[in-house]
N, C-alpha and C positions, 0 to 999 in steps of 0.2 A: 296499370303496373304490369311489368313483364313477369312471367312465371320463372322463379329461380331455377327450375329444372329444365326449362325449354328455351330454345332460341339463343343459347349461349354462344360465345365465340367458338369458331371452328378450332379443332385440335391444332396445336403448334407443330409444324413439320420438323422432323429431325430431333436430335437429343436436346434435352433441357439442361441448362446449367443451374444447379441449386447448391446452396451452402448449408451444410449440416455440421453442427459442433465445430464451427470454425474452418471446416474443410470444404473446398469446392468439389462437387460431385457432378457426374454426368449420368442422366437417366433418360433412356429411350423406351417409351412405352411400346414402340413398334418392333423392338427387338424381343423375340420370343424367349431369350435367355435372361433370367433375372440376374442382375449384377451381384457379385459376391458380397459387396459391402451392404447390400440390402438383405440378402439371405442370412448373413451372419448376425444381423442386428434386429431382425424383424420381431423377435419376441421381447428382447431386453431394451428396445428403443425407448427413449424418454425416461429412463430411470425405473423401468418396470422391475418389481422386486423378485420375480422368479425367472430362472433361466431354463425351465422346462415347462411344457404345457401340462395341465392336469391330466392324469391318467384317464383314458376313455371309459374304462370299466367303472372306476370310482365315480366319474361324472354321471354315467347313466344310472347307477344305483342311487346316487344322491338326488338327481333330478326327479326320479320316480317318486321318492319319498316326499319331495317338495310339491310335486304336482298332485299327489293325494291330498296334501294339506290345502292346496289351492281349491280343490273340489269342495272341501269342507267350508272354506271361506266363501266360496260362491253361494253355497246353500244358505249360509248365514246371511249374506247380503240380501238374498231373495226373501227369506223369512222375516228378517228385521226391517226390510225396506231401506237398507243403507246404500250408499253410492261410493264408488271408487273411480278416480280419474288419474291416470299416469301419463306424463309427458316423457318422451324419449328424444333427447337431443344429443348432438355430437358432430364431429367432423364427418365428411363423406367417408363411407366404408368403416365406420366405427362399430358396426354390428347391431344397429338399432332393430332392423327387421328380424334378425335371427333371435334376438332377445325377446322380442314381442311374441314371436312364434312359440318359443319354449314356454313362455308365461301362459299363453292362451291355448296351447295344444289340446288339452283335455278338458277345457272349460266348455260349458254349454254355450254354443254360439248365439242362442236366442237372446241371452242377456250379457254376453261378453263381446263387445264390438271393438274393432280397430278402425281408426280414422287416419287416412292418408290423403289429404286434399290435393287436388290438382290446380291448374291455372284458374284464378278467380274469373267468374263470369262478369259480363258488363254490369249486371245488377249488383253483384258483390263489390265490384270496384267502387261503386257509389255509396256503399254502406260504411258505417263505423268499422274500423279495422278489425276489431275483435268479433264482430257479429257473425261472420261465417263459421267461426269456431264454436261460439255459444250454441248454435243450432245443433251441435253434435254432443253436447254435454249429457251425462248420464241421467236417466230417470230412476225412480225407486227400484232398487234391486239390481242395477246394472254396474258392470265393470267395463270402463272405456279406456282404451289406450290411444295415444296420439303418436304416430310415426312422423315426427316433426310437428311443429305447432306454431302458435303465434310468435315463437322465438325466431322464426325466419327473419323477422325484422330486426333482430339483434345480431345476426350473423351473416348469412349469405347475402341478404338484400343490401346492407350498407357496403359490404366488401366488394360485391360485384356491380354496384351501382344501380340496383333495382329499386331503391328508394332514395329520397332526398335526405340530406343531413338533418333537416328540420323534422321530417317524419321519424327518423331514427331517434332523435332526442325526445320527441313527444312520446314515443313508445316507451323509452326507458323511464320517463316521468310517470306515465299512467299505469304501467304494468303492476307495480306493488299494490295500488289501490284496487285494480281489477282482481288480483289474486286474493286480496284480503276479503273481498266479497265472496269468492269461491269458498274459502275456508269458513267464513261466517255462515254460509249456507249449510254447513255440515257435511260437505263432500270430503271424503278422505283423499287428499290431494298430494301427489308425488311428482317431483321434477328430477329426472335422472339425466345426468350428463355422462356419456360414455367417452372416456378419454383414451386416445391412442397415440403412440409415438410416430414419428415421421416415417421411419423405415417400415413400420407396420402398415401405414396407409399406402405407401408405394407398393409393397408386396401385394396388398389386396387389390389395388387398382390393376396391377399387372395380371393378377389372377382373373379378374373380371374381363380384361381385354382378350385373354387367350383361352378362356374356358367357354366352350359352346353353350354350356348350361347357365353361365352367369353373365354372358355378354349383354343381356338386356339391362343389366344394372349399370353398365358403363355409359357415360354420357360426356359430351364435349365439356360440360362444366367441371367434370373431374380433372381434365387436362388443364383447363384454365385456372383451376384452384391450386395446382401443384406449386406454382411459383408465388402463391399468395398465402403461404403457411403463416408467416409472421403477421400478416394483416388479419387473418382469422384468429390468431392468438390474441392480438390486441382487442379485437371485437369481443371475444369470449371473456377476457378478463374484465372489460368494462361492463359486460352483461352481468357477470358475477357480482361486481362491486355495487351495481345499482339494483339488482333484483334478488339477491340472496337475503332473505328475511327469516326471522325466527319462526314466523307462522307459515312460511312457504320456502323452506331451505332448498338449495341446490344439493342434491345427493350425487357426489362424484364417484364414478366407478372406473378404476383403471382396467381397460378392456383389451389390452394386447392379447390376452388369452381369453377367447370367447367363452370357453367353458366356465372358468372362474367368474367371469363377469355376469353370465346368465344366472348362476346360482346366487351370487351376491344380490342381484336385483330382486329375485324372488324371495330370498330370505328377508330382505328389508321390508318388503310389502307384508309378508306373513307376520313378522314380529311387530308390525304396527297396527294390525287389525285384531280386535278383541273377539274373534269368532268362537263359536261353541266347539268344544272338543279339540282345541289347539294343542298340538303335541310338540312341546319345546325341544324334546330330545330328538325328534324326527327332523325338526327345522334346523337345529344346530346353531352355532354361534357365527356371527359375522366375522369375516376375515378383515381385520383392521388395516392390513397392508393393501387391500384392494378397494375398500369402500370407506368413505367418510363424507363429511359435510363441509361445503363452502370452499372458497378459493385457498384457504390456508392448508387444506389437505393436499393440494397439488404442489405447494411450495414453488420451486423453480421449474417444475416439469412443464415443458411446452405442450 
């Protein structure tokens, strides 16, 4: 099987014609100037409920309080022998890596691991599909995050032709049983989908292309995926339909504003763990405009 992040089609030369909200637009990733229609809608795209980003000072103060709580939660995990596993999924440039960084920034790295798997080895290609992921599951006292996960087979692989329709269908059939076993094992299991609007994604792609510090994040598959927005939407919706279960729900986070998204994710985890010394006032309440469960939370938002 091809690696979804490698050996993709070469970038499309020249401007791309894309349709957004019934209007045909032209987007050229090689033009250093961001189009006005992207700039004007990069935050509010897809029905995002806020028209301004969260204030940076408020964000920093809130994040510090939550990170103190995370340190308490990690100490509890170690003393009680509990396990946490969080999957982070979303479209390209949804903010998965930054959210994971904020979550793990001040946790003890000896027992807080991030998993971001690369191309399967020849041995892994011959194994049960889930096997390479199971090898990274948490042991007693560990907090493990996955920056993309087995859900590659529900999104990028079928959309980009990296798996067969039969493999895709088999994955959707088997995943609820697989995740039921995870939950029955007593692992605190979270599945986060970071949802962004189309102009938000285009602005972040453009930033990656033209920022010397972020260019390593930009790949040919980003370009190839721009014209496949609707295909990814259909794949996402089918994934939600087949794998959103009461015992392993999809937690949807509207992530156009990275600051609000990161805080929402951390709050959700902290409010779900019964750790010693939990300070509910410090954690605060979830923003119900930003975070919810299952496909109904998104409504018609693409």
